[in-house]
C-alpha positions in Angstrom: 20.6 -29.1 11.7 17.2 -30.5 13.0 16.4 -27.1 14.3 17.3 -25.5 10.8 15.0 -27.9 9.2 12.5 -27.1 11.6 12.8 -23.4 11.1 12.8 -23.9 7.2 9.6 -26.0 7.6 7.9 -23.4 9.7 9.0 -20.6 7.4 7.4 -22.4 4.6 4.1 -22.9 6.6 4.0 -19.5 7.5 4.6 -17.9 4.0 2.1 -20.5 2.7 -0.4 -19.4 5.1 0.1 -15.7 4.5 -0.3 -16.1 0.8 -3.7 -17.9 1.1 -4.8 -15.2 3.6 -4.1 -12.7 1.3 -5.9 -14.5 -1.5 -9.1 -14.7 0.8 -8.8 -10.9 1.9 -8.4 -10.0 -2.0 -11.5 -11.8 -2.9 -13.3 -10.1 0.1 -12.1 -6.7 -1.5 -13.3 -7.8 -4.9 -16.9 -8.5 -3.3 -16.7 -5.0 -1.7 -15.9 -3.4 -5.0 -18.3 -5.2 -7.2 -21.3 -5.7 -5.1 -21.2 -3.0 -2.5 -19.6 -0.1 -4.9 -16.7 0.8 -2.8 -13.5 2.1 -3.8 -10.0 1.1 -3.2 -9.3 4.8 -2.3 -11.8 4.4 0.3 -11.0 0.8 1.9 -7.4 1.2 1.9 -6.8 3.8 4.3 -9.3 2.5 6.6 -8.1 -1.0 6.7 -4.3 0.1 7.1 -5.2 2.6 9.9 -7.3 0.0 11.8 -4.8 -2.8 11.3 -2.1 -0.2 12.5 -4.0 0.9 15.7 -4.8 -2.7 16.7 -1.2 -4.0 16.3 0.6 -0.9 18.0 -1.9 -0.8 21.0 -1.1 -4.3 21.5 2.8 -3.8 21.4 2.7 -0.4 23.5 0.8 -2.5 26.4 3.1 -5.4 26.0 6.6 -3.4 25.9 6.4 0.3 25.3 10.3 0.8 25.2 10.5 -1.9 22.5 7.5 -0.7 20.3 9.3 2.8 20.2 12.9 1.2 19.6 12.8 1.9 15.8 12.6 5.6 16.0 15.5 5.9 18.4 18.1 5.2 15.7 18.1 7.3 12.5 19.1 4.6 10.3 16.0 2.3 11.8 13.7 5.1 11.5 14.8 5.7 7.8 14.3 2.1 6.8 11.0 1.9 8.6 9.7 4.7 6.6 10.8 3.5 3.4 9.6 -0.2 4.0 6.4 1.0 5.7 5.3 3.6 3.2 6.8 2.8 -0.1 6.7 -0.9 0.2 3.9 -2.3 2.6 1.3 0.5 2.5 1.6 1.4 -1.2 1.5 -2.3 -2.2 -1.8 -2.5 -0.6 -3.2 0.4 -2.4 -2.0 -0.8 -5.7 -3.3 -4.3 -5.1 -6.6 -3.4 -4.2 -6.8 -0.9 -6.9 -5.7 -3.5 -9.4 -8.5 -6.0 -7.9 -10.9 -3.0 -8.2 -9.8 -2.6 -12.1 -9.7 -6.4 -12.8 -10.3 -9.3 -10.4 -8.5 -10.8 -7.3 -7.0 -13.7 -9.5 -5.4 -11.4 -12.0 -4.1 -8.8 -9.2 -2.4 -11.4 -7.5 -0.6 -13.3 -10.5 0.3 -9.6 -11.7 1.9 -9.1 -8.4 3.8 -12.5 -8.5 6.1 -10.7 -11.2 8.0 -9.7 -8.0 10.5 -12.7 -8.0 11.9 -11.6 -11.6 12.3 -8.0 -10.2 13.9 -9.5 -6.8 16.3 -11.5 -9.3 17.1 -8.4 -11.1 18.0 -6.7 -7.8 20.3 -9.8 -6.9 22.0 -9.7 -10.1 22.7 -6.1 -10.0 24.1 -6.2 -6.7 26.3 -9.1 -7.6 27.1 -7.6 -10.7 26.4 -10.7 -12.7 24.2 -11.7 -15.7 21.1 -13.9 -15.1 22.3 -17.7 -15.6 20.3 -20.1 -17.8 17.7 -21.3 -15.4 17.1 -17.5 -14.6 16.7 -16.7 -18.2 14.2 -19.5 -18.8 12.3 -18.3 -15.5 12.1 -14.7 -16.8 10.8 -16.1 -20.2 7.9 -18.0 -18.4 7.1 -15.1 -16.1 6.7 -13.0 -19.3 4.7 -15.9 -21.2 2.4 -16.3 -18.2 1.7 -12.6 -18.0 1.0 -12.4 -21.7 -1.2 -15.3 -21.6 -3.2 -13.8 -18.9 -3.6 -10.5 -20.2 -4.2 -11.4 -24.0 -5.9 -14.6 -23.6 -3.9 -15.7 -26.8 -5.1 -12.8 -28.9 -2.1 -10.2 -29.6 -4.6 -7.6 -31.1 -6.5 -7.2 -28.0 -6.3 -7.1 -24.0 -8.2 -9.3 -21.7 -7.7 -6.7 -18.9 -7.5 -3.1 -19.0 -4.2 -1.4 -19.5 -4.6 0.6 -16.3 -5.0 -3.0 -14.5 -1.6 -4.3 -16.0 0.2 -1.2 -15.2 -1.0 -0.7 -11.6 -0.4 -4.6 -11.2 3.1 -4.3 -12.3 3.7 -1.3 -10.0 2.4 -3.4 -7.3 4.9 -6.1 -8.1 7.6 -3.5 -7.6 6.4 -2.6 -4.4 6.3 -6.5 -3.3 9.9 -6.4 -4.4 10.5 -3.7 -2.0 9.3 -4.8 1.1 11.0 -8.3 0.6 14.4 -7.2 -0.3 14.6 -4.0 1.5 14.1 -4.7 5.2 16.6 -7.5 6.1 18.5 -5.4 8.7 15.2 -4.1 10.2 13.6 -7.6 10.5 16.7 -8.8 12.2 16.5 -6.1 15.0 12.7 -5.9 15.6 9.7 -7.9 15.9 7.8 -8.2 12.4 4.3 -7.7 13.9 5.5 -4.3 15.6 7.0 -3.2 12.3 3.9 -4.2 10.3 1.8 -2.0 13.0 3.8 1.2 12.5 3.8 0.6 8.6 0.1 0.2 8.5 -0.4 3.2 11.0 1.9 5.4 8.8 0.3 4.3 5.5 -3.2 4.6 6.8 -2.9 8.2 8.3 -1.1 9.4 5.1 -3.9 8.0 2.9 -6.5 9.2 5.3 -5.1 12.8 4.6 -4.8 12.2 0.8 -7.8 10.4 0.0 -10.4 11.7 2.8 -12.5 8.8 2.8 -15.0 10.5 5.1 -16.1 12.4 2.0 -17.4 9.3 0.2 -21.1 8.6 0.4 -20.8 5.1 2.0 -23.5 3.5 4.2 -21.8 0.7 6.3 -24.1 -2.2 6.7 -23.4 -5.7 8.2 -21.8 -7.0 5.2 -19.6 -4.0 4.7 -18.5 -4.3 8.5 -17.8 -8.0 8.3 -15.9 -7.3 5.0 -14.0 -4.6 6.4 -13.1 -6.7 9.7 -12.1 -9.6 7.4 -9.6 -7.7 5.1 -8.1 -5.9 8.3 -7.7 -9.1 10.5 -7.1 -11.7 7.7 -5.4 -9.5 4.9 -3.4 -7.1 7.6 -2.9 -8.5 10.8 -2.6 -12.4 10.3 -1.2 -12.4 6.5 1.5 -10.0 6.8 2.6 -11.3 10.1 2.9 -14.8 8.8 4.3 -13.9 5.4 7.1 -11.7 6.6 8.0 -14.1 9.4 8.1 -16.4 6.6 10.6 -14.4 4.7 12.8 -13.9 7.8 13.2 -17.5 8.2 13.5 -19.0 4.6 14.5 -15.7 2.6 12.3 -13.7 0.0 13.0 -16.3 -3.0 11.4 -19.2 -1.6 8.9 -17.4 0.4 7.6 -16.1 -3.2 7.1 -19.7 -4.1 4.8 -20.5 -1.0 3.0 -17.2 -1.5 1.8 -18.5 -4.8 -1.1 -19.9 -2.5 -2.3 -16.3 -2.8 -3.4 -16.3 -6.4 -4.7 -19.8 -6.3 -6.8 -19.0 -3.4 -7.9 -15.8 -5.0 -8.7 -17.4 -8.4 -10.7 -20.1 -6.8 -12.7 -18.1 -4.5 -13.4 -15.3 -6.9 -14.6 -17.9 -9.5 -16.6 -19.9 -7.1 -18.1 -17.0 -5.1 -18.3 -14.0 -7.2 -18.4 -15.8 -10.6 -15.3 -14.1 -12.0 -14.3 -15.8 -15.3 -11.5 -18.2 -15.3 -10.4 -19.5 -18.6 -7.7 -22.1 -19.9 -5.7 -19.2 -21.0 -5.7 -18.0 -17.4 -4.9 -21.6 -16.1 -1.9 -21.6 -18.7 -0.7 -18.1 -17.2 -0.9 -19.3 -13.8 0.9 -22.4 -14.7 3.8 -20.5 -16.4 4.3 -18.3 -13.5 4.1 -21.0 -10.8 6.8 -23.0 -12.8 8.9 -19.8 -12.9 8.8 -19.5 -9.2 9.7 -23.2 -8.6 12.7 -22.6 -11.0 13.9 -19.3 -9.2 13.6 -21.1 -5.7 15.2 -24.4 -6.3 17.5 -23.7 -9.3 21.2 -23.6 -8.7 23.2 -20.6 -9.4 26.0 -21.0 -12.0 
């Protein structure tokens, strides 16, 4: 029992830490987009590829056989491609694209619609309707996003339709990498799976987006920014958060992952001067209450 409690506590700490690191990374990304003129299509392939190389070199040197193990079984290989490309890698692209179209705070709160999608997947799998707590949670999530994107004015949007659409798609990819890889995570080390995911996504996006064709002069601030999003946002954040998911499950991990929008909103407002209104605060509060209800509410 004590070991189980310790495991849950560690899982909560890891999920919280991973979320906060994503918030920091997102704000650094916003700095690179708004102050340095970079593009998500330039930054994402580079950060994914570099993070993948670093993680896989480490695992290949540590245990080459274990590092190549996911590719020896057909089911593991298929699961890794789906998880790594459609989940982890495209989540990164959509997340940074939403930041570029809005701000780090907005991008992370839209991404936090994922628990509603996770709930929908659970209801479909169990062939049941949402219970009363879940219905209220869905209403809170929708209210939170409505407040965030309209600022109380239904005749206009406070963010662009493109940012809203890309942010919701990002939540879909978060749902995928939370729900899909249970079997995979139980069979292989998280950080090694992340390495393959980053490398696959980075290689594919390098071919698709050709970042070398962009006119980018890398100065010290850009170099430090890239290092920050690779180390903090990829190597550390994903490893911490996915270990948290493995220990406490995706539902509760999403609650502690709320540290991400809080950190992103605070940093982008204090550091970059991004506006943060009472409407934004109300939207954040609705989404946070939704996460609490989904994480601790009882099923009927």
